[in-house]
C-alpha positions in Angstrom: 37.4 -106.1 14.2 38.4 -105.8 17.9 38.8 -102.0 17.9 37.2 -101.7 21.3 39.8 -104.0 22.9 42.6 -101.8 21.7 41.1 -98.8 23.5 39.9 -100.5 26.7 42.6 -103.3 27.2 39.7 -105.8 27.6 40.9 -108.8 25.5 38.2 -111.1 26.8 35.5 -112.3 24.4 33.2 -109.6 25.7 35.8 -106.9 24.9 36.9 -108.3 21.5 34.2 -106.5 19.6 33.8 -103.7 17.1 31.2 -101.6 19.0 32.9 -98.3 20.1 29.7 -96.4 20.7 30.0 -96.2 24.5 33.7 -95.4 24.7 35.0 -92.4 26.6 36.6 -89.4 24.8 40.0 -90.6 26.0 39.4 -94.1 24.6 38.2 -92.6 21.3 41.4 -90.5 21.1 43.4 -93.8 21.6 41.6 -95.2 18.6 42.3 -92.0 16.6 46.0 -92.3 17.5 46.0 -95.9 16.4 44.3 -95.1 13.1 46.8 -92.2 12.5 49.8 -94.5 13.2 48.6 -97.1 10.8 47.5 -94.6 8.2 51.0 -93.0 8.3 53.0 -96.2 8.3 51.1 -98.7 6.2 49.4 -98.8 2.9 45.7 -99.8 3.0 44.8 -103.0 1.3 41.0 -103.0 1.7 38.1 -102.4 4.0 36.6 -104.8 6.5 32.9 -105.4 5.7 31.0 -105.0 9.0 30.1 -102.3 11.4 32.1 -99.5 9.7 32.0 -100.4 6.0 29.3 -102.0 3.8 29.8 -104.5 1.1 30.8 -101.8 -1.4 33.4 -100.3 0.9 31.2 -97.3 1.7 31.2 -95.8 5.2 28.3 -96.8 7.5 26.4 -94.7 10.0 28.4 -96.3 12.8 31.6 -95.0 11.2 30.2 -91.5 10.9 29.2 -91.6 14.5 32.6 -92.9 15.6 34.3 -90.1 13.5 32.0 -87.5 15.1 32.9 -88.9 18.6 36.6 -88.6 17.7 36.1 -85.0 16.6 34.3 -84.2 19.9 37.1 -85.8 21.8 39.7 -83.8 19.9 37.8 -80.6 20.6 37.5 -81.5 24.3 41.3 -82.2 24.4 42.1 -78.8 22.8 39.8 -77.1 25.4 41.5 -79.0 28.2 44.9 -77.9 27.0 43.7 -74.3 26.9 42.3 -74.6 30.4 45.7 -76.0 31.5 47.4 -72.9 30.0 45.0 -70.6 31.9 45.1 -72.5 35.1 48.2 -74.7 35.3 48.2 -77.3 38.1 50.1 -76.4 41.3 53.1 -78.2 42.6 52.1 -80.1 45.8 53.5 -82.3 48.5 52.2 -83.9 51.6 54.0 -85.1 54.8 52.6 -86.3 58.1 54.6 -83.7 59.9 53.9 -80.7 57.7 50.5 -81.5 56.1 49.9 -80.3 52.5 51.9 -77.7 50.7 50.8 -76.2 47.5 53.0 -73.8 45.5 53.3 -72.1 42.1 56.4 -71.5 40.0 57.0 -70.5 36.4 57.1 -74.3 35.4 54.5 -75.8 37.8 52.1 -78.3 36.3 54.5 -78.8 33.4 53.4 -75.5 31.9 56.3 -73.1 31.2 55.1 -69.4 31.4 56.4 -66.0 32.3 54.4 -65.8 35.6 54.3 -67.9 38.7 50.8 -67.2 40.1 49.2 -68.1 43.3 47.5 -71.4 44.4 43.8 -71.6 44.3 41.1 -74.3 44.5 39.4 -74.6 41.1 35.9 -76.0 40.9 34.7 -77.1 37.5 30.9 -77.1 36.8 29.7 -80.7 36.7 32.8 -82.0 38.5 33.0 -83.1 42.2 35.6 -81.5 44.4 38.4 -79.1 43.4 42.0 -79.2 42.4 44.9 -76.8 43.0 45.8 -74.5 40.1 48.1 -71.5 39.7 46.3 -68.3 38.9 47.7 -65.1 37.3 47.5 -62.1 39.6 48.1 -59.3 37.1 46.8 -58.1 33.7 43.4 -58.7 32.2 41.5 -61.9 32.7 42.5 -64.8 30.4 41.6 -64.2 26.7 40.7 -60.5 27.2 42.6 -57.5 25.9 44.1 -55.0 28.3 41.5 -52.4 29.1 40.7 -49.8 31.7 37.6 -51.9 32.7 39.8 -54.6 34.2 41.3 -54.2 37.7 44.7 -55.6 36.8 44.0 -58.8 38.8 44.6 -61.5 36.1 42.1 -64.4 36.8 41.8 -63.8 40.5 38.1 -62.9 40.1 37.1 -66.1 38.3 34.0 -67.3 40.0 35.2 -71.0 40.0 38.2 -70.2 42.2 38.5 -70.3 46.0 41.4 -69.2 48.2 43.0 -71.7 50.5 41.9 -71.0 54.1 44.7 -69.6 56.2 46.9 -68.6 53.2 47.7 -65.0 52.3 45.8 -64.1 49.1 49.0 -63.2 47.3 51.2 -66.0 48.6 52.9 -68.2 46.0 52.8 -71.1 48.5 50.2 -72.4 51.0 50.6 -74.9 53.8 47.3 -76.4 55.0 
């Protein structure tokens, strides 16, 4: 069983092993995709006795841990997709003559929506640096119902956002 090599691409003797305990969420999703493909396209003929199944074909603790890691990775992927809907990536370009330009459109970041938004730096807790996202400028904050409590500013008041220096707060494009 060389499951680890499928996810990592390491086909050396050190990588051709069945221990998946230290794989990243993305690597565990690659394994899950691989398992789904084979489950959908091939009939099982047995179970390999070893790390994941015992002599009776019963799941081992290692299999339960791998399945739990895949579930966590799927949850993380769903949360990441939701964040991308809330804060789609900006379009960007750089040139030596003009510097960096960031802009938002109704399709920027590969996310089709009915608003363009304005570029902002998004800082994620636990991550270094920021990246450019498009932010809604009207309506209630993401996931909240319309209410008189909201100032009709979309997600502009999110504490993890920062305006680009030198850009108008409502500009759909910034050059830095």
